[in-house]
Backbone as CSV, one residue per row, in Angstrom:
resi,resn,N_x,N_y,N_z,CA_x,CA_y,CA_z,C_x,C_y,C_z
1,UNK,120.076,-61.303,-160.683,119.316,-60.308,-160.177,118.568,-60.397,-158.717
2,UNK,118.765,-59.152,-158.145,117.849,-58.679,-156.866,116.613,-58.347,-156.951
3,UNK,115.943,-57.591,-158.277,115.249,-57.919,-158.179,114.021,-58.618,-157.810
4,UNK,114.065,-60.163,-158.038,113.200,-60.702,-158.107,113.374,-61.395,-156.113
5,UNK,114.835,-61.263,-155.617,114.513,-61.280,-153.861,113.851,-60.389,-153.437
6,UNK,113.769,-58.600,-154.461,112.698,-58.005,-153.605,111.748,-58.030,-153.832
7,UNK,111.089,-58.563,-155.067,109.929,-58.807,-155.265,109.227,-60.110,-154.599
8,UNK,109.987,-61.289,-154.323,109.465,-62.090,-154.065,108.989,-61.969,-152.035
9,UNK,109.746,-61.086,-151.691,109.832,-60.420,-150.410,107.934,-59.349,-150.032
10,UNK,108.083,-58.592,-150.808,107.252,-57.702,-151.395,105.600,-58.394,-151.575
11,UNK,105.817,-59.838,-152.270,104.739,-61.077,-152.411,104.059,-60.952,-151.403
12,UNK,105.041,-61.745,-150.328,104.688,-61.841,-149.096,104.059,-61.141,-148.260
13,UNK,104.521,-59.952,-148.835,103.802,-58.855,-147.175,102.525,-58.246,-148.215
14,UNK,102.141,-58.491,-149.462,101.416,-58.031,-150.378,99.855,-59.323,-150.142
15,UNK,100.156,-60.102,-149.441,99.093,-61.326,-149.328,99.486,-61.385,-147.973
16,UNK,99.753,-61.653,-147.189,99.108,-60.745,-145.981,98.623,-59.889,-145.557
17,UNK,98.934,-58.591,-145.917,98.224,-57.425,-146.085,96.576,-57.833,-146.986
18,UNK,96.875,-58.114,-147.899,95.653,-58.700,-148.854,94.671,-59.294,-148.181
19,UNK,94.977,-60.455,-147.161,94.145,-60.987,-146.373,93.986,-60.115,-144.772
20,UNK,94.610,-59.933,-144.740,94.253,-58.726,-143.189,93.280,-57.487,-143.384
21,UNK,92.867,-57.721,-144.803,92.179,-56.488,-145.114,90.885,-56.848,-146.044
22,UNK,91.054,-58.280,-145.703,90.160,-58.908,-147.217,89.600,-58.926,-148.459
23,UNK,90.949,-58.846,-148.981,90.600,-59.004,-150.450,90.560,-60.030,-151.363
24,UNK,89.938,-60.046,-152.066,90.647,-61.156,-152.887,90.585,-61.297,-153.938
25,UNK,91.306,-60.963,-154.129,92.053,-60.121,-155.697,92.096,-58.621,-156.051
26,UNK,94.050,-58.565,-155.841,94.954,-57.349,-155.928,94.777,-56.678,-157.365
27,UNK,94.198,-55.941,-157.451,94.529,-55.033,-159.251,95.728,-54.207,-158.882
28,UNK,96.536,-53.411,-158.362,97.024,-52.575,-157.748,98.420,-52.630,-156.993
29,UNK,99.554,-51.902,-157.141,100.331,-52.030,-155.868,101.372,-51.120,-156.159
30,UNK,101.807,-50.055,-155.874,102.474,-48.883,-155.580,104.064,-49.098,-154.459
31,UNK,104.733,-49.078,-155.394,105.978,-49.912,-154.458,106.787,-48.573,-154.946
32,UNK,107.636,-48.094,-153.929,108.612,-46.616,-153.487,109.691,-47.251,-153.406
33,UNK,111.106,-46.909,-154.749,112.009,-47.627,-154.057,113.363,-46.646,-154.027
34,UNK,114.335,-46.684,-153.378,115.044,-45.631,-152.738,116.083,-46.112,-154.179
35,UNK,116.925,-44.963,-154.678,117.920,-44.478,-156.385,118.939,-45.991,-155.858
36,UNK,119.144,-45.938,-154.553,120.805,-45.933,-153.928,119.866,-48.583,-154.441
37,UNK,119.021,-48.313,-154.406,118.871,-49.945,-154.350,118.888,-49.918,-155.609
38,UNK,119.623,-49.759,-156.702,120.354,-49.614,-157.906,119.274,-50.855,-158.942
39,UNK,117.943,-50.748,-158.537,117.223,-51.615,-159.105,116.659,-51.149,-160.586
40,UNK,116.448,-51.977,-161.870,116.435,-51.404,-162.795,114.539,-51.775,-162.670
41,UNK,113.471,-49.978,-163.218,112.560,-50.653,-163.519,111.551,-51.876,-164.081
42,UNK,112.387,-51.904,-165.570,111.891,-52.987,-166.421,111.625,-54.629,-165.685
43,UNK,112.837,-54.653,-165.181,113.282,-55.702,-164.455,112.343,-56.359,-162.845
44,UNK,112.071,-55.190,-162.183,111.325,-55.065,-160.968,109.844,-55.695,-161.576
45,UNK,109.545,-54.989,-163.016,108.023,-54.994,-163.589,108.057,-57.296,-163.606
46,UNK,109.474,-56.942,-164.387,109.222,-58.408,-164.767,109.359,-59.509,-163.753
47,UNK,110.038,-59.246,-162.588,109.775,-60.521,-161.461,108.805,-60.429,-161.323
48,UNK,108.261,-59.088,-160.688,106.264,-58.998,-160.048,105.572,-59.578,-160.852
49,UNK,105.126,-59.761,-162.605,104.937,-60.665,-163.154,105.131,-62.079,-162.958
50,UNK,106.247,-62.597,-162.474,106.636,-63.866,-163.218,106.313,-64.644,-161.356
51,UNK,106.796,-63.077,-160.788,106.268,-64.344,-159.400,104.668,-63.910,-158.812
52,UNK,104.051,-63.306,-159.262,103.174,-62.921,-159.037,101.660,-63.963,-159.467
53,UNK,102.690,-64.424,-160.296,101.489,-65.413,-161.585,100.814,-66.412,-160.596
54,UNK,99.685,-66.591,-160.510,99.177,-67.472,-160.353,98.401,-67.350,-158.547
55,UNK,99.253,-66.259,-158.399,99.054,-65.792,-157.043,97.706,-64.444,-156.790
56,UNK,97.002,-64.151,-155.830,96.181,-62.933,-155.389,96.319,-61.858,-155.941
57,UNK,97.685,-61.365,-156.615,98.422,-60.226,-157.683,98.652,-60.384,-158.639
58,UNK,97.827,-61.890,-159.776,98.509,-61.866,-160.663,97.229,-60.919,-161.301
59,UNK,98.301,-60.239,-162.047,97.924,-59.124,-163.446,97.797,-57.896,-162.863
60,UNK,98.259,-57.775,-161.752,97.929,-56.546,-161.244,98.806,-55.699,-161.768
61,UNK,99.139,-54.376,-161.449,99.513,-52.927,-162.097,100.644,-52.302,-161.585
62,UNK,101.711,-52.775,-161.615,102.489,-52.226,-160.426,103.198,-51.117,-160.709
63,UNK,102.980,-50.106,-160.422,103.729,-48.431,-160.426,104.597,-48.480,-159.317
64,UNK,105.886,-47.911,-159.975,107.145,-48.103,-159.252,107.169,-46.324,-158.580
65,UNK,107.690,-46.162,-157.453,108.307,-44.178,-157.802,109.618,-44.699,-157.414
66,UNK,110.277,-43.838,-157.286,111.608,-43.803,-157.422,111.790,-42.861,-156.500
67,UNK,112.452,-42.815,-155.017,112.817,-41.648,-153.922,114.502,-41.823,-154.322
68,UNK,114.752,-40.030,-154.492,116.220,-39.561,-154.268,116.652,-39.653,-153.364
69,UNK,118.401,-39.466,-153.366,119.437,-40.142,-152.788,119.362,-38.506,-151.600
70,UNK,119.064,-38.667,-150.614,119.501,-37.203,-149.732,120.344,-37.503,-148.446
71,UNK,121.757,-36.792,-148.623,122.091,-36.437,-147.198,122.115,-35.815,-146.700
72,UNK,122.750,-35.779,-145.381,122.790,-34.627,-144.165,124.252,-34.540,-143.819
73,UNK,124.625,-33.656,-144.242,125.885,-32.984,-143.256,126.327,-32.613,-142.178
74,UNK,126.905,-33.330,-141.483,127.087,-33.248,-139.903,127.199,-31.839,-139.437
75,UNK,128.269,-31.238,-140.454,129.186,-29.913,-140.446,127.831,-28.785,-139.928
76,UNK,127.740,-29.015,-141.189,126.486,-27.683,-141.069,125.079,-28.128,-140.306
77,UNK,125.255,-29.435,-140.639,123.294,-29.955,-139.438,122.013,-29.012,-141.200
78,UNK,122.611,-29.802,-142.287,121.067,-29.480,-143.326,121.061,-30.934,-144.295
79,UNK,120.433,-31.576,-145.046,120.097,-31.754,-145.783,120.060,-31.424,-147.425
80,UNK,120.843,-32.170,-148.119,120.782,-31.706,-149.677,120.721,-32.547,-150.571
81,UNK,120.157,-32.655,-151.546,119.862,-34.100,-152.635,121.437,-34.255,-152.942
82,UNK,121.626,-35.883,-153.352,122.473,-36.289,-154.232,122.565,-35.651,-155.685
83,UNK,123.235,-34.972,-155.852,123.580,-34.815,-157.709,124.603,-35.512,-157.846
84,UNK,124.685,-35.671,-159.399,125.878,-36.403,-159.786,126.232,-37.477,-159.136
85,UNK,125.965,-38.461,-158.617,126.342,-38.950,-157.355,127.475,-38.476,-156.642
86,UNK,127.477,-37.420,-156.218,128.510,-36.190,-155.810,128.047,-36.691,-153.877
87,UNK,129.079,-37.602,-153.160,128.770,-37.616,-151.742,129.548,-36.223,-150.590
88,UNK,129.327,-35.287,-151.065,129.796,-35.148,-150.699,129.405,-33.523,-149.824
89,UNK,128.839,-32.661,-149.293,128.406,-31.814,-148.859,128.461,-30.175,-149.717
90,UNK,127.405,-29.977,-150.443,127.439,-28.805,-151.344,127.824,-27.450,-150.344
91,UNK,128.152,-27.189,-149.496,128.207,-25.725,-148.778,129.418,-25.978,-148.498
92,UNK,130.337,-27.189,-147.553,131.745,-26.861,-147.256,131.977,-28.119,-147.540
93,UNK,131.374,-28.853,-148.499,133.037,-30.145,-149.263,133.158,-30.407,-148.107
94,UNK,132.416,-30.839,-146.676,132.509,-31.790,-146.039,132.041,-33.411,-146.529
95,UNK,132.958,-34.639,-145.772,133.000,-35.668,-146.054,132.056,-36.424,-145.413
96,UNK,131.551,-35.673,-144.117,130.555,-35.744,-142.765,129.228,-35.912,-142.712
97,UNK,129.227,-37.370,-143.658,127.930,-36.434,-144.430,127.180,-38.027,-143.645
98,UNK,125.850,-38.452,-143.632,124.928,-39.295,-143.180,124.086,-39.509,-144.461
99,UNK,123.696,-40.817,-145.544,122.669,-40.791,-146.322,121.166,-40.651,-145.321
100,UNK,120.172,-40.014,-145.656,118.785,-39.964,-145.009,117.527,-40.699,-145.475
101,UNK,117.835,-40.873,-147.195,116.904,-41.205,-148.077,117.813,-41.959,-149.778
102,UNK,117.278,-42.470,-149.622,117.622,-43.339,-150.695,117.737,-44.671,-150.656
103,UNK,117.979,-44.819,-149.973,117.965,-46.971,-149.546,116.667,-47.610,-149.312
104,UNK,115.383,-46.538,-149.098,114.163,-47.871,-148.907,113.677,-48.413,-149.704
105,UNK,113.057,-49.010,-149.406,111.263,-49.889,-150.269,110.728,-50.174,-149.492
106,UNK,109.410,-49.335,-149.408,108.365,-49.243,-149.521,107.141,-49.620,-150.526
107,UNK,106.513,-49.885,-149.840,105.493,-51.205,-150.416,104.087,-49.945,-149.724
108,UNK,103.990,-48.743,-151.029,103.214,-46.904,-150.208,101.435,-47.798,-149.983
109,UNK,100.918,-48.932,-151.330,99.767,-48.892,-151.448,99.260,-50.326,-152.158
110,UNK,98.068,-50.867,-151.763,97.440,-52.321,-152.496,96.330,-52.064,-153.191
111,UNK,95.918,-51.886,-153.842,94.634,-51.473,-154.133,93.862,-52.414,-154.902
112,UNK,92.409,-53.327,-154.323,92.084,-54.289,-154.834,90.219,-54.571,-154.733
113,UNK,89.630,-55.975,-154.448,88.582,-55.845,-154.667,88.602,-56.708,-153.370
114,UNK,87.041,-56.707,-152.901,86.558,-57.457,-151.836,85.351,-58.189,-151.580
């Protein structure tokens, strides 16, 4: 499960940011994850609860937001959302596309007590 490695890395960032902001306890975090990461929200929640145990984030509420997949057509020079895993331009059917969103993992916010 790659969800555990994702959460291990995020927990390091959470702990660093909590310390930098003088937080004694992390109560909640919001994570934005691109659909191309193919994570299962329940697995992310389980991984976070397991990894955060006995840390500053133990018991924190995890909010997961999904980032849709967006492509850019180099021929049309327009951006389009990916629908039903179709990676061609919906206007010109070009395969000359670039994925511009959907790969991200973003720690959007940390809430805690000082």
